[in-house]
PDB file of N, CA, C and O in Angstrom:
ATOM      1  N   UNK A   1     127.062  50.230 102.156  1.00  0.00           N
ATOM      2  CA  UNK A   1     127.233  51.812 102.196  1.00  0.00           C
ATOM      3  C   UNK A   1     128.235  52.191 103.391  1.00  0.00           C
ATOM      4  O   UNK A   1     128.743  51.739 104.417  1.00  0.00           O
ATOM      5  N   UNK A   2     128.166  53.522 102.425  1.00  0.00           N
ATOM      6  CA  UNK A   2     129.558  54.187 103.189  1.00  0.00           C
ATOM      7  C   UNK A   2     129.233  54.759 104.664  1.00  0.00           C
ATOM      8  O   UNK A   2     128.047  55.061 104.795  1.00  0.00           O
ATOM      9  N   UNK A   3     130.080  54.978 105.854  1.00  0.00           N
ATOM     10  CA  UNK A   3     129.917  54.679 107.093  1.00  0.00           C
ATOM     11  C   UNK A   3     129.322  56.262 107.091  1.00  0.00           C
ATOM     12  O   UNK A   3     128.263  56.503 107.669  1.00  0.00           O
ATOM     13  N   UNK A   4     130.149  57.413 106.334  1.00  0.00           N
ATOM     14  CA  UNK A   4     129.072  58.782 106.247  1.00  0.00           C
ATOM     15  C   UNK A   4     127.850  58.426 106.187  1.00  0.00           C
ATOM     16  O   UNK A   4     127.317  58.412 107.296  1.00  0.00           O
ATOM     17  N   UNK A   5     126.956  58.029 105.032  1.00  0.00           N
ATOM     18  CA  UNK A   5     125.889  58.278 104.539  1.00  0.00           C
ATOM     19  C   UNK A   5     124.771  57.177 105.906  1.00  0.00           C
ATOM     20  O   UNK A   5     123.567  57.432 105.861  1.00  0.00           O
ATOM     21  N   UNK A   6     125.067  56.457 106.609  1.00  0.00           N
ATOM     22  CA  UNK A   6     124.917  55.697 107.058  1.00  0.00           C
ATOM     23  C   UNK A   6     124.515  56.835 109.255  1.00  0.00           C
ATOM     24  O   UNK A   6     123.574  57.063 110.015  1.00  0.00           O
ATOM     25  N   UNK A   7     126.287  57.137 109.137  1.00  0.00           N
ATOM     26  CA  UNK A   7     125.965  59.044 110.024  1.00  0.00           C
ATOM     27  C   UNK A   7     124.580  59.792 109.381  1.00  0.00           C
ATOM     28  O   UNK A   7     123.464  59.807 109.900  1.00  0.00           O
ATOM     29  N   UNK A   8     124.871  60.228 108.468  1.00  0.00           N
ATOM     30  CA  UNK A   8     123.732  60.822 108.002  1.00  0.00           C
ATOM     31  C   UNK A   8     122.322  60.890 108.193  1.00  0.00           C
ATOM     32  O   UNK A   8     121.601  61.863 108.413  1.00  0.00           O
ATOM     33  N   UNK A   9     121.932  59.079 108.007  1.00  0.00           N
ATOM     34  CA  UNK A   9     120.731  59.081 107.748  1.00  0.00           C
ATOM     35  C   UNK A   9     120.494  58.906 109.574  1.00  0.00           C
ATOM     36  O   UNK A   9     119.510  59.317 110.190  1.00  0.00           O
ATOM     37  N   UNK A  10     121.490  58.306 110.068  1.00  0.00           N
ATOM     38  CA  UNK A  10     120.592  58.213 111.578  1.00  0.00           C
ATOM     39  C   UNK A  10     120.922  59.833 112.274  1.00  0.00           C
ATOM     40  O   UNK A  10     120.402  59.758 113.387  1.00  0.00           O
ATOM     41  N   UNK A  11     121.298  60.691 112.186  1.00  0.00           N
ATOM     42  CA  UNK A  11     122.001  62.024 112.287  1.00  0.00           C
ATOM     43  C   UNK A  11     120.154  62.729 111.791  1.00  0.00           C
ATOM     44  O   UNK A  11     119.469  63.280 112.653  1.00  0.00           O
ATOM     45  N   UNK A  12     119.625  62.548 110.263  1.00  0.00           N
ATOM     46  CA  UNK A  12     118.773  62.977 110.495  1.00  0.00           C
ATOM     47  C   UNK A  12     117.048  61.924 111.227  1.00  0.00           C
ATOM     48  O   UNK A  12     115.819  61.979 111.179  1.00  0.00           O
ATOM     49  N   UNK A  13     117.494  61.596 111.463  1.00  0.00           N
ATOM     50  CA  UNK A  13     116.726  59.679 112.250  1.00  0.00           C
ATOM     51  C   UNK A  13     116.141  60.703 113.538  1.00  0.00           C
ATOM     52  O   UNK A  13     115.047  61.167 113.860  1.00  0.00           O
ATOM     53  N   UNK A  14     117.722  60.764 114.126  1.00  0.00           N
ATOM     54  CA  UNK A  14     117.775  61.695 115.498  1.00  0.00           C
ATOM     55  C   UNK A  14     117.411  62.693 116.051  1.00  0.00           C
ATOM     56  O   UNK A  14     117.097  62.972 117.208  1.00  0.00           O
ATOM     57  N   UNK A  15     117.502  63.424 114.774  1.00  0.00           N
ATOM     58  CA  UNK A  15     116.585  64.942 115.210  1.00  0.00           C
ATOM     59  C   UNK A  15     115.459  64.967 114.466  1.00  0.00           C
ATOM     60  O   UNK A  15     114.857  66.038 114.398  1.00  0.00           O
ATOM     61  N   UNK A  16     115.012  63.958 113.852  1.00  0.00           N
ATOM     62  CA  UNK A  16     113.149  64.439 113.665  1.00  0.00           C
ATOM     63  C   UNK A  16     113.198  63.977 115.291  1.00  0.00           C
ATOM     64  O   UNK A  16     113.313  64.790 116.208  1.00  0.00           O
ATOM     65  N   UNK A  17     113.087  62.480 115.475  1.00  0.00           N
ATOM     66  CA  UNK A  17     112.899  62.272 117.118  1.00  0.00           C
ATOM     67  C   UNK A  17     113.103  63.599 118.117  1.00  0.00           C
ATOM     68  O   UNK A  17     112.445  63.775 119.142  1.00  0.00           O
ATOM     69  N   UNK A  18     113.922  64.306 117.725  1.00  0.00           N
ATOM     70  CA  UNK A  18     114.389  65.448 119.064  1.00  0.00           C
ATOM     71  C   UNK A  18     113.379  66.266 118.912  1.00  0.00           C
ATOM     72  O   UNK A  18     112.764  66.745 119.865  1.00  0.00           O
ATOM     73  N   UNK A  19     113.055  66.558 117.393  1.00  0.00           N
ATOM     74  CA  UNK A  19     112.222  68.023 117.155  1.00  0.00           C
ATOM     75  C   UNK A  19     110.855  67.127 117.487  1.00  0.00           C
ATOM     76  O   UNK A  19     110.067  68.050 117.688  1.00  0.00           O
ATOM     77  N   UNK A  20     110.540  66.628 117.563  1.00  0.00           N
ATOM     78  CA  UNK A  20     108.991  65.284 117.877  1.00  0.00           C
ATOM     79  C   UNK A  20     108.862  65.601 119.328  1.00  0.00           C
ATOM     80  O   UNK A  20     107.920  66.267 119.757  1.00  0.00           O
ATOM     81  N   UNK A  21     109.879  65.089 120.135  1.00  0.00           N
ATOM     82  CA  UNK A  21     109.624  64.963 121.186  1.00  0.00           C
ATOM     83  C   UNK A  21     109.533  66.263 121.826  1.00  0.00           C
ATOM     84  O   UNK A  21     108.645  66.297 122.677  1.00  0.00           O
ATOM     85  N   UNK A  22     110.431  67.757 121.618  1.00  0.00           N
ATOM     86  CA  UNK A  22     110.591  68.560 121.911  1.00  0.00           C
ATOM     87  C   UNK A  22     108.442  68.871 121.206  1.00  0.00           C
ATOM     88  O   UNK A  22     107.448  68.949 121.929  1.00  0.00           O
ATOM     89  N   UNK A  23     108.472  68.915 120.429  1.00  0.00           N
ATOM     90  CA  UNK A  23     106.843  69.762 120.236  1.00  0.00           C
ATOM     91  C   UNK A  23     106.054  68.706 120.692  1.00  0.00           C
ATOM     92  O   UNK A  23     105.003  68.860 120.069  1.00  0.00           O
ATOM     93  N   UNK A  24     105.917  67.618 121.484  1.00  0.00           N
ATOM     94  CA  UNK A  24     105.105  66.822 121.915  1.00  0.00           C
ATOM     95  C   UNK A  24     105.116  67.593 123.269  1.00  0.00           C
ATOM     96  O   UNK A  24     104.072  67.830 123.877  1.00  0.00           O
ATOM     97  N   UNK A  25     106.913  68.150 123.919  1.00  0.00           N
ATOM     98  CA  UNK A  25     106.335  68.496 125.314  1.00  0.00           C
ATOM     99  C   UNK A  25     106.269  69.531 125.265  1.00  0.00           C
ATOM    100  O   UNK A  25     106.749  69.962 126.314  1.00  0.00           O
ATOM    101  N   UNK A  26     105.765  70.757 124.312  1.00  0.00           N
ATOM    102  CA  UNK A  26     105.496  72.164 124.072  1.00  0.00           C
ATOM    103  C   UNK A  26     104.197  71.808 123.910  1.00  0.00           C
ATOM    104  O   UNK A  26     103.558  72.796 124.272  1.00  0.00           O
ATOM    105  N   UNK A  27     103.248  70.732 123.481  1.00  0.00           N
ATOM    106  CA  UNK A  27     101.954  71.057 122.495  1.00  0.00           C
ATOM    107  C   UNK A  27     100.787  70.463 123.978  1.00  0.00           C
ATOM    108  O   UNK A  27      99.709  70.908 124.371  1.00  0.00           O
ATOM    109  N   UNK A  28     101.881  68.984 124.588  1.00  0.00           N
ATOM    110  CA  UNK A  28     100.326  68.874 125.343  1.00  0.00           C
ATOM    111  C   UNK A  28     100.023  69.439 127.120  1.00  0.00           C
ATOM    112  O   UNK A  28      99.050  69.119 127.803  1.00  0.00           O
ATOM    113  N   UNK A  29     101.203  70.360 127.548  1.00  0.00           N
ATOM    114  CA  UNK A  29     100.951  71.398 128.222  1.00  0.00           C
ATOM    115  C   UNK A  29     100.198  72.217 128.119  1.00  0.00           C
ATOM    116  O   UNK A  29      99.501  72.665 129.029  1.00  0.00           O
ATOM    117  N   UNK A  30     100.209  72.687 126.561  1.00  0.00           N
ATOM    118  CA  UNK A  30      99.780  74.043 125.865  1.00  0.00           C
ATOM    119  C   UNK A  30      98.168  73.355 125.862  1.00  0.00           C
ATOM    120  O   UNK A  30      97.344  74.258 126.006  1.00  0.00           O
ATOM    121  N   UNK A  31      97.513  71.956 125.731  1.00  0.00           N
ATOM    122  CA  UNK A  31      96.524  71.312 125.668  1.00  0.00           C
ATOM    123  C   UNK A  31      95.953  71.523 126.464  1.00  0.00           C
ATOM    124  O   UNK A  31      94.857  72.060 126.304  1.00  0.00           O
ATOM    125  N   UNK A  32      96.557  71.111 128.031  1.00  0.00           N
ATOM    126  CA  UNK A  32      96.328  70.609 128.996  1.00  0.00           C
ATOM    127  C   UNK A  32      95.733  72.178 129.550  1.00  0.00           C
ATOM    128  O   UNK A  32      94.587  72.246 129.992  1.00  0.00           O
ATOM    129  N   UNK A  33      96.422  73.138 129.496  1.00  0.00           N
ATOM    130  CA  UNK A  33      96.430  74.776 130.077  1.00  0.00           C
ATOM    131  C   UNK A  33      94.879  75.305 128.959  1.00  0.00           C
ATOM    132  O   UNK A  33      93.899  75.840 129.479  1.00  0.00           O
ATOM    133  N   UNK A  34      94.972  74.976 127.211  1.00  0.00           N
ATOM    134  CA  UNK A  34      93.772  75.341 126.881  1.00  0.00           C
ATOM    135  C   UNK A  34      92.237  74.399 127.537  1.00  0.00           C
ATOM    136  O   UNK A  34      91.143  74.863 127.861  1.00  0.00           O
ATOM    137  N   UNK A  35      92.629  73.241 127.544  1.00  0.00           N
ATOM    138  CA  UNK A  35      91.311  72.847 128.074  1.00  0.00           C
ATOM    139  C   UNK A  35      91.069  73.247 129.851  1.00  0.00           C
ATOM    140  O   UNK A  35      89.909  73.069 130.223  1.00  0.00           O
ATOM    141  N   UNK A  36      91.811  73.633 130.667  1.00  0.00           N
ATOM    142  CA  UNK A  36      91.407  74.222 131.539  1.00  0.00           C
ATOM    143  C   UNK A  36      91.108  75.789 131.404  1.00  0.00           C
ATOM    144  O   UNK A  36      90.604  76.397 132.349  1.00  0.00           O
ATOM    145  N   UNK A  37      91.303  76.169 130.684  1.00  0.00           N
ATOM    146  CA  UNK A  37      90.912  78.115 130.152  1.00  0.00           C
ATOM    147  C   UNK A  37      89.518  77.705 129.505  1.00  0.00           C
ATOM    148  O   UNK A  37      88.678  78.598 129.618  1.00  0.00           O
ATOM    149  N   UNK A  38      89.168  76.783 128.982  1.00  0.00           N
ATOM    150  CA  UNK A  38      88.157  76.333 128.490  1.00  0.00           C
ATOM    151  C   UNK A  38      86.793  76.242 129.109  1.00  0.00           C
ATOM    152  O   UNK A  38      85.698  76.751 128.869  1.00  0.00           O
ATOM    153  N   UNK A  39      87.368  75.230 130.174  1.00  0.00           N
ATOM    154  CA  UNK A  39      86.203  75.167 131.300  1.00  0.00           C
ATOM    155  C   UNK A  39      86.242  76.394 132.272  1.00  0.00           C
ATOM    156  O   UNK A  39      85.121  76.839 132.518  1.00  0.00           O
ATOM    157  N   UNK A  40      86.980  76.849 132.701  1.00  0.00           N
ATOM    158  CA  UNK A  40      87.441  78.440 133.497  1.00  0.00           C
ATOM    159  C   UNK A  40      85.673  78.963 133.250  1.00  0.00           C
ATOM    160  O   UNK A  40      84.613  78.927 133.874  1.00  0.00           O
ATOM    161  N   UNK A  41      86.218  79.459 131.876  1.00  0.00           N
ATOM    162  CA  UNK A  41      85.217  80.299 131.350  1.00  0.00           C
ATOM    163  C   UNK A  41      84.145  79.552 130.710  1.00  0.00           C
ATOM    164  O   UNK A  41      83.513  80.467 130.181  1.00  0.00           O
ATOM    165  N   UNK A  42      83.703  78.770 130.499  1.00  0.00           N
ATOM    166  CA  UNK A  42      82.584  78.040 130.404  1.00  0.00           C
ATOM    167  C   UNK A  42      81.862  78.341 132.163  1.00  0.00           C
ATOM    168  O   UNK A  42      80.682  78.604 132.393  1.00  0.00           O
ATOM    169  N   UNK A  43      82.867  78.214 133.094  1.00  0.00           N
ATOM    170  CA  UNK A  43      81.784  78.216 134.442  1.00  0.00           C
ATOM    171  C   UNK A  43      81.966  79.992 134.822  1.00  0.00           C
ATOM    172  O   UNK A  43      81.262  80.531 135.676  1.00  0.00           O
ATOM    173  N   UNK A  44      82.954  80.686 134.076  1.00  0.00           N
ATOM    174  CA  UNK A  44      82.198  82.280 134.207  1.00  0.00           C
ATOM    175  C   UNK A  44      81.686  82.488 133.882  1.00  0.00           C
ATOM    176  O   UNK A  44      81.428  83.609 134.319  1.00  0.00           O
ATOM    177  N   UNK A  45      80.841  82.152 132.945  1.00  0.00           N
ATOM    178  CA  UNK A  45      79.619  82.517 131.779  1.00  0.00           C
ATOM    179  C   UNK A  45      78.539  82.326 132.913  1.00  0.00           C
ATOM    180  O   UNK A  45      77.774  83.143 133.426  1.00  0.00           O
ATOM    181  N   UNK A  46      78.786  80.575 133.203  1.00  0.00           N
ATOM    182  CA  UNK A  46      77.405  80.428 134.087  1.00  0.00           C
ATOM    183  C   UNK A  46      77.127  81.256 134.958  1.00  0.00           C
ATOM    184  O   UNK A  46      76.018  81.787 134.918  1.00  0.00           O
ATOM    185  N   UNK A  47      77.781  81.495 135.682  1.00  0.00           N
ATOM    186  CA  UNK A  47      78.074  82.371 137.342  1.00  0.00           C
ATOM    187  C   UNK A  47      77.458  83.541 136.490  1.00  0.00           C
ATOM    188  O   UNK A  47      76.519  83.944 137.176  1.00  0.00           O
ATOM    189  N   UNK A  48      77.516  84.277 135.351  1.00  0.00           N
ATOM    190  CA  UNK A  48      77.444  85.661 135.090  1.00  0.00           C
ATOM    191  C   UNK A  48      76.113  85.548 134.530  1.00  0.00           C
ATOM    192  O   UNK A  48      75.152  86.231 134.885  1.00  0.00           O
ATOM    193  N   UNK A  49      76.104  84.695 133.680  1.00  0.00           N
ATOM    194  CA  UNK A  49      74.183  84.322 133.074  1.00  0.00           C
ATOM    195  C   UNK A  49      73.676  83.883 134.701  1.00  0.00           C
ATOM    196  O   UNK A  49      72.653  84.529 134.927  1.00  0.00           O
ATOM    197  N   UNK A  50      73.865  83.428 135.331  1.00  0.00           N
ATOM    198  CA  UNK A  50      73.054  83.225 136.745  1.00  0.00           C
ATOM    199  C   UNK A  50      72.920  84.837 138.094  1.00  0.00           C
ATOM    200  O   UNK A  50      72.155  84.906 139.057  1.00  0.00           O
ATOM    201  N   UNK A  51      73.657  85.585 137.767  1.00  0.00           N
ATOM    202  CA  UNK A  51      74.177  86.371 137.631  1.00  0.00           C
ATOM    203  C   UNK A  51      72.692  87.662 137.040  1.00  0.00           C
ATOM    204  O   UNK A  51      71.964  88.338 137.767  1.00  0.00           O
ATOM    205  N   UNK A  52      72.710  87.596 135.851  1.00  0.00           N
ATOM    206  CA  UNK A  52      71.682  88.164 135.349  1.00  0.00           C
ATOM    207  C   UNK A  52      69.910  87.709 135.771  1.00  0.00           C
ATOM    208  O   UNK A  52      68.957  88.404 136.124  1.00  0.00           O
ATOM    209  N   UNK A  53      70.006  86.789 135.622  1.00  0.00           N
ATOM    210  CA  UNK A  53      68.848  86.164 136.508  1.00  0.00           C
ATOM    211  C   UNK A  53      68.500  86.216 137.218  1.00  0.00           C
ATOM    212  O   UNK A  53      67.272  86.264 137.280  1.00  0.00           O
ATOM    213  N   UNK A  54      69.488  86.260 138.653  1.00  0.00           N
ATOM    214  CA  UNK A  54      69.160  87.324 140.014  1.00  0.00           C
ATOM    215  C   UNK A  54      68.415  88.360 139.973  1.00  0.00           C
ATOM    216  O   UNK A  54      67.391  88.617 140.607  1.00  0.00           O
ATOM    217  N   UNK A  55      69.138  89.124 138.966  1.00  0.00           N
ATOM    218  CA  UNK A  55      68.831  90.314 138.835  1.00  0.00           C
ATOM    219  C   UNK A  55      67.462  90.495 137.925  1.00  0.00           C
ATOM    220  O   UNK A  55      66.763  91.505 137.846  1.00  0.00           O
ATOM    221  N   UNK A  56      67.378  89.904 137.616  1.00  0.00           N
ATOM    222  CA  UNK A  56      65.996  90.171 136.807  1.00  0.00           C
ATOM    223  C   UNK A  56      65.331  89.278 137.198  1.00  0.00           C
ATOM    224  O   UNK A  56      64.559  88.926 136.306  1.00  0.00           O
ATOM    225  N   UNK A  57      65.206  88.631 138.212  1.00  0.00           N
ATOM    226  CA  UNK A  57      64.092  88.068 138.895  1.00  0.00           C
ATOM    227  C   UNK A  57      63.697  88.797 140.108  1.00  0.00           C
ATOM    228  O   UNK A  57      62.663  88.537 140.724  1.00  0.00           O
ATOM    229  N   UNK A  58      65.067  90.294 140.655  1.00  0.00           N
ATOM    230  CA  UNK A  58      64.821  90.600 141.515  1.00  0.00           C
ATOM    231  C   UNK A  58      63.729  92.169 141.052  1.00  0.00           C
ATOM    232  O   UNK A  58      62.898  92.786 141.718  1.00  0.00           O
ATOM    233  N   UNK A  59      64.269  92.372 139.556  1.00  0.00           N
ATOM    234  CA  UNK A  59      63.489  93.513 139.409  1.00  0.00           C
ATOM    235  C   UNK A  59      61.592  93.102 138.296  1.00  0.00           C
ATOM    236  O   UNK A  59      60.794  93.669 137.550  1.00  0.00           O
ATOM    237  N   UNK A  60      61.854  91.693 138.998  1.00  0.00           N
ATOM    238  CA  UNK A  60      60.089  91.380 138.141  1.00  0.00           C
ATOM    239  C   UNK A  60      59.738  91.626 139.385  1.00  0.00           C
ATOM    240  O   UNK A  60      58.838  92.465 139.391  1.00  0.00           O
ATOM    241  N   UNK A  61      60.019  91.297 140.389  1.00  0.00           N
ATOM    242  CA  UNK A  61      59.778  90.951 142.409  1.00  0.00           C
ATOM    243  C   UNK A  61      59.490  92.358 142.588  1.00  0.00           C
ATOM    244  O   UNK A  61      58.698  92.618 143.493  1.00  0.00           O
ATOM    245  N   UNK A  62      59.947  93.287 141.942  1.00  0.00           N
ATOM    246  CA  UNK A  62      59.879  94.307 142.661  1.00  0.00           C
ATOM    247  C   UNK A  62      58.804  95.139 141.676  1.00  0.00           C
ATOM    248  O   UNK A  62      58.132  95.990 142.258  1.00  0.00           O
ATOM    249  N   UNK A  63      58.567  94.957 140.129  1.00  0.00           N
ATOM    250  CA  UNK A  63      57.616  95.350 139.578  1.00  0.00           C
ATOM    251  C   UNK A  63      55.976  94.746 140.331  1.00  0.00           C
ATOM    252  O   UNK A  63      54.824  95.136 140.143  1.00  0.00           O
ATOM    253  N   UNK A  64      56.344  94.034 140.908  1.00  0.00           N
ATOM    254  CA  UNK A  64      55.128  92.905 141.241  1.00  0.00           C
ATOM    255  C   UNK A  64      54.564  93.478 142.718  1.00  0.00           C
ATOM    256  O   UNK A  64      53.462  93.567 143.259  1.00  0.00           O
ATOM    257  N   UNK A  65      55.622  93.734 142.976  1.00  0.00           N
ATOM    258  CA  UNK A  65      55.199  93.875 144.543  1.00  0.00           C
ATOM    259  C   UNK A  65      54.824  95.690 144.415  1.00  0.00           C
ATOM    260  O   UNK A  65      54.675  96.247 145.503  1.00  0.00           O
ATOM    261  N   UNK A  66      54.675  96.586 143.130  1.00  0.00           N
ATOM    262  CA  UNK A  66      54.392  97.471 143.268  1.00  0.00           C
ATOM    263  C   UNK A  66      53.227  97.379 142.151  1.00  0.00           C
ATOM    264  O   UNK A  66      53.370  98.404 141.484  1.00  0.00           O
ATOM    265  N   UNK A  67      52.679  97.004 141.887  1.00  0.00           N
ATOM    266  CA  UNK A  67      51.627  96.395 141.048  1.00  0.00           C
ATOM    267  C   UNK A  67      50.175  96.143 142.283  1.00  0.00           C
ATOM    268  O   UNK A  67      49.046  96.631 142.304  1.00  0.00           O
ATOM    269  N   UNK A  68      50.707  95.403 142.974  1.00  0.00           N
ATOM    270  CA  UNK A  68      49.905  94.066 144.222  1.00  0.00           C
ATOM    271  C   UNK A  68      49.687  95.887 145.138  1.00  0.00           C
ATOM    272  O   UNK A  68      48.573  96.338 144.871  1.00  0.00           O
ATOM    273  N   UNK A  69      50.010  96.256 145.496  1.00  0.00           N
ATOM    274  CA  UNK A  69      50.318  97.820 146.564  1.00  0.00           C
ATOM    275  C   UNK A  69      49.181  98.635 145.588  1.00  0.00           C
ATOM    276  O   UNK A  69      48.065  98.886 146.042  1.00  0.00           O
ATOM    277  N   UNK A  70      49.553  99.005 144.267  1.00  0.00           N
ATOM    278  CA  UNK A  70      48.147  99.700 144.024  1.00  0.00           C
ATOM    279  C   UNK A  70      47.393  98.922 143.554  1.00  0.00           C
ATOM    280  O   UNK A  70      46.768  99.616 142.753  1.00  0.00           O
ATOM    281  N   UNK A  71      46.868  97.582 143.473  1.00  0.00           N
ATOM    282  CA  UNK A  71      46.060  97.325 143.595  1.00  0.00           C
ATOM    283  C   UNK A  71      45.289  97.225 144.548  1.00  0.00           C
ATOM    284  O   UNK A  71      44.115  97.571 144.421  1.00  0.00           O
ATOM    285  N   UNK A  72      45.917  96.583 146.058  1.00  0.00           N
ATOM    286  CA  UNK A  72      45.483  96.903 147.247  1.00  0.00           C
ATOM    287  C   UNK A  72      44.920  98.190 147.457  1.00  0.00           C
ATOM    288  O   UNK A  72      43.890  98.065 148.119  1.00  0.00           O
ATOM    289  N   UNK A  73      45.130  99.222 147.209  1.00  0.00           N
ATOM    290  CA  UNK A  73      44.772 100.525 147.236  1.00  0.00           C
ATOM    291  C   UNK A  73      43.675 101.280 146.819  1.00  0.00           C
ATOM    292  O   UNK A  73      43.288 102.410 147.116  1.00  0.00           O
ATOM    293  N   UNK A  74      43.048  99.987 145.695  1.00  0.00           N
ATOM    294  CA  UNK A  74      41.909 100.503 145.511  1.00  0.00           C
ATOM    295  C   UNK A  74      40.764  99.327 146.369  1.00  0.00           C
ATOM    296  O   UNK A  74      40.770  98.281 147.019  1.00  0.00           O
ATOM    297  N   UNK A  75      39.605 100.659 145.667  1.00  0.00           N
ATOM    298  CA  UNK A  75      38.193 100.076 146.977  1.00  0.00           C
ATOM    299  C   UNK A  75      38.323  98.562 145.878  1.00  0.00           C
ATOM    300  O   UNK A  75      38.964  98.052 144.959  1.00  0.00           O
ATOM    301  N   UNK A  76      36.878  98.330 147.059  1.00  0.00           N
ATOM    302  CA  UNK A  76      36.281  97.042 146.197  1.00  0.00           C
ATOM    303  C   UNK A  76      35.520  97.655 145.250  1.00  0.00           C
ATOM    304  O   UNK A  76      36.092  97.322 144.213  1.00  0.00           O
ATOM    305  N   UNK A  77      34.470  98.431 144.900  1.00  0.00           N
ATOM    306  CA  UNK A  77      33.987  98.856 144.394  1.00  0.00           C
ATOM    307  C   UNK A  77      34.555  99.730 143.358  1.00  0.00           C
ATOM    308  O   UNK A  77      33.780 100.579 142.916  1.00  0.00           O
ATOM    309  N   UNK A  78      35.890  99.696 142.820  1.00  0.00           N
ATOM    310  CA  UNK A  78      36.495  99.696 141.576  1.00  0.00           C
ATOM    311  C   UNK A  78      36.983  98.854 140.947  1.00  0.00           C
ATOM    312  O   UNK A  78      37.876  99.096 140.135  1.00  0.00           O
ATOM    313  N   UNK A  79      36.470  97.550 141.193  1.00  0.00           N
ATOM    314  CA  UNK A  79      36.593  96.525 140.394  1.00  0.00           C
ATOM    315  C   UNK A  79      35.057  95.597 139.836  1.00  0.00           C
ATOM    316  O   UNK A  79      34.911  94.455 139.401  1.00  0.00           O
ATOM    317  N   UNK A  80      34.055  96.767 140.116  1.00  0.00           N
ATOM    318  CA  UNK A  80      32.706  96.356 139.892  1.00  0.00           C
ATOM    319  C   UNK A  80      32.367  96.165 138.401  1.00  0.00           C
ATOM    320  O   UNK A  80      33.307  96.532 137.694  1.00  0.00           O
ATOM    321  N   UNK A  81      31.607  95.834 137.905  1.00  0.00           N
ATOM    322  CA  UNK A  81      31.620  96.063 136.500  1.00  0.00           C
ATOM    323  C   UNK A  81      30.505  97.011 136.023  1.00  0.00           C
ATOM    324  O   UNK A  81      30.456  97.150 134.801  1.00  0.00           O
ATOM    325  N   UNK A  82      29.583  97.703 136.766  1.00  0.00           N
ATOM    326  CA  UNK A  82      28.940  98.850 136.990  1.00  0.00           C
ATOM    327  C   UNK A  82      29.769  99.705 137.882  1.00  0.00           C
ATOM    328  O   UNK A  82      30.051  99.266 138.997  1.00  0.00           O
ATOM    329  N   UNK A  83      30.331 101.270 137.390  1.00  0.00           N
ATOM    330  CA  UNK A  83      29.480 101.915 138.367  1.00  0.00           C
ATOM    331  C   UNK A  83      28.974 103.002 138.436  1.00  0.00           C
ATOM    332  O   UNK A  83      28.901 103.589 137.357  1.00  0.00           O
ATOM    333  N   UNK A  84      28.576 103.529 139.324  1.00  0.00           N
ATOM    334  CA  UNK A  84      27.772 104.457 139.380  1.00  0.00           C
ATOM    335  C   UNK A  84      28.734 105.482 139.630  1.00  0.00           C
ATOM    336  O   UNK A  84      29.748 105.320 140.309  1.00  0.00           O
ATOM    337  N   UNK A  85      28.339 106.700 138.980  1.00  0.00           N
ATOM    338  CA  UNK A  85      29.511 108.007 138.893  1.00  0.00           C
ATOM    339  C   UNK A  85      28.369 109.134 139.429  1.00  0.00           C
ATOM    340  O   UNK A  85      27.307 109.080 138.809  1.00  0.00           O
ATOM    341  N   UNK A  86      28.445 110.078 140.428  1.00  0.00           N
ATOM    342  CA  UNK A  86      27.462 111.363 140.877  1.00  0.00           C
ATOM    343  C   UNK A  86      26.631 110.948 142.069  1.00  0.00           C
ATOM    344  O   UNK A  86      27.013 110.288 143.036  1.00  0.00           O
ATOM    345  N   UNK A  87      25.564 111.391 141.865  1.00  0.00           N
ATOM    346  CA  UNK A  87      24.310 111.774 142.990  1.00  0.00           C
ATOM    347  C   UNK A  87      23.818 110.204 142.779  1.00  0.00           C
ATOM    348  O   UNK A  87      24.177 109.919 141.637  1.00  0.00           O
ATOM    349  N   UNK A  88      23.311 109.327 143.233  1.00  0.00           N
ATOM    350  CA  UNK A  88      22.585 108.097 143.554  1.00  0.00           C
ATOM    351  C   UNK A  88      21.345 108.556 143.476  1.00  0.00           C
ATOM    352  O   UNK A  88      20.756 107.891 142.624  1.00  0.00           O
ATOM    353  N   UNK A  89      20.476 109.571 144.061  1.00  0.00           N
ATOM    354  CA  UNK A  89      19.373 109.575 143.890  1.00  0.00           C
ATOM    355  C   UNK A  89      18.799 109.990 142.660  1.00  0.00           C
ATOM    356  O   UNK A  89      17.594 109.927 142.413  1.00  0.00           O
ATOM    357  N   UNK A  90      19.870 110.509 141.722  1.00  0.00           N
ATOM    358  CA  UNK A  90      19.751 111.421 140.076  1.00  0.00           C
ATOM    359  C   UNK A  90      18.803 110.126 139.042  1.00  0.00           C
ATOM    360  O   UNK A  90      18.941 108.915 139.218  1.00  0.00           O
ATOM    361  N   UNK A  91      18.132 110.579 138.284  1.00  0.00           N
ATOM    362  CA  UNK A  91      18.062 109.761 137.275  1.00  0.00           C
ATOM    363  C   UNK A  91      19.509 109.263 136.669  1.00  0.00           C
ATOM    364  O   UNK A  91      19.545 108.488 135.713  1.00  0.00           O
TER     365      UNK A  91
END
């Protein structure tokens, strides 16, 4: 084997190794950043759903309070089965 072919094989192997190391050096931090961003998005979505659930709870509570207030304003006779209307002495 001549020295020029040995040198060209060694240069190709070294170039491949160098490029692989550069790729890994860029890919690993990128992967970590993507993983962190995914975690942040997951927590952000959780907080958003929590806020929406609290707002829904507030609206349901307000509606329920309004209905209870209306029901408390009615008299006991309004809940009877037979409601007499008019003059009770009439037939």
